[in-house]
C-alpha positions, 0 to 999 in steps of 0.5 A, a space after each residue: 255079424 258073426 256073433 252077439 257083441 259081448 262088450 260095449 266096445 264090440 257093440 260100438 264097432 258093430 253099430 258103426 260098421 254094420 248099422 251106420 256104415 257110411 256115416 261119420 259121427 261127430 264127437 258129441 254124437 259119438 259120446 251120446 251113442 256110447 253112453 246109450 249103448 253102455 246103459 242098454 247093454 248093462 240093462 238087457 245083457 243079464 241073467 233074466 230071459 228077455 223077449 223083444 216083441 215085434 209087430 204093428 202098433 196100430 189099433 187094433 193090432 197093438 192089442 195082440 202085442 199087449 197080450 203077448 207081453 202079458 203072457 211072456 212076462 208071466 214067465 219066471 224071471 222074464 222081461 218082455 218089452 216093446 221098442 216103444 217103451 225103451 228110452 229114446 236115443 238122442 242124436 243128430 237128425 242125420 242119424 237113424 236113431 230108431 234103426 240103431 235103437 232097434 238093433 241094439 235091443 234085438 241083439 240082446 234079446 233071448 228071443 224075438 217074437 214077431 206077430 204078423 197080421 198084414 203085410 204093410 207097415 213097420 212090422 214088415 220092415 222089422 221082419 226084414 231086419 231080423 232075417 240077419 243070421 244072428 237074429 233069425 235063429 232067435 226069431 219066432 214068427 206068428 202070422 195070423 190065419 196062415 193056416 185054415 183050421 176052421 174049414 171043417 164044418 164039423 168044428 163050426 158049432 159055437 159062436 167063437 168057431 164061427 167068428 174064427 172061420 170068418 177071420 180065416 175067410 178074410 185072409 183066404 177067400 176071394 168071394 167074401 160076401 158069399 162066403 160070409 152069407 154061407 157061414 151065417 147060414 151055417 151058424 143059424 143051422 147050429 141055433 146061433 143068431 149070427 148075421 152076415 152083417 155081424 160077421 163083417 162087423 166083427 172082422 172089421 173090428 179085429 182087422 181094423 177095416 183092412 183087407 188082410 193079405 201076405 205078399 209073395 215076398 212075405 210068404 216066401 219068408 214064412 216058408 223059410 221060418 216054417 222050415 226052421 220050425 220057427 213059424 206058428 199060425 194062429 187065428 184067435 187071441 187065445 190061440 196066439 197065447 197058446 202058440 207063444 209056448 213055442 218061444 223058449 
C-alpha cells in the first residue's frame, strides 16, 4: 500500500489484495462489501478532520478513550470516533469483517491516536496493524507511564502527585509494597492522610487490578515512535488530555 485509495475502486482493490489476500468472495459478499465501502468512503473521506481513536475497550481503560474523544471532538470541524460505534459489516462468517472494518476506517482518518496502558488485548493487535507505512505516519501513540515524571520527591506535595507517583511505581517498581509504604510515609510528611492500602486501592481502580507492563516487542515499537516524535507519555488523565495536543 503506497498511498491512500482515492476512489471506491482503489479501495476495493486494496481490501481484496492487501487485507483479504487468499480469500475469494462470492457475488453476494462482493456486493455487500462494495456497498459498505462506498458508504463509509463517502462518510469519512471529506473536508472535516477525522480521528480514529484506538485503545482498550475494557473497564476502566475505556474511560480514557472517552476522554480522548471528548477532547478531540471539541476541535473545530472535527470527528473523533471509535471502531465500535461504526456500522457493522455484514458478510459471511469466513470473512474477517472486523479486520476489513478496521482498515477501512484507519485509511481515511487524518490521525490515529492510540492510547496504550498495558501490553495485552486488542490495543496491542491494533498497534501491530497501524505499523504499516501509510498508517504509521498518521499514528500517535500515548503509552501510560512510559516516563517517570514524579520520581522527584520535591513534586510529591499534593494528593494528586502522590497518586500519580503510585501509578508510575505500578509500571516501574519491582518491590511495589515497599515503595508504596515509603510513598505513604512521604505523604504523611506532607500532612496528607494517605495510607498504603489507599494507594493500592487507587492503583487497582485505575488499572483494573492488572499488573501493567510493556513487553520487549512493544517497547521496541515505542522507541520507533519516540524517534519519529509520535509517542507521548502520560500518567494522569489530565496529562493525557494535554498530550493529545500533539495530534495535528
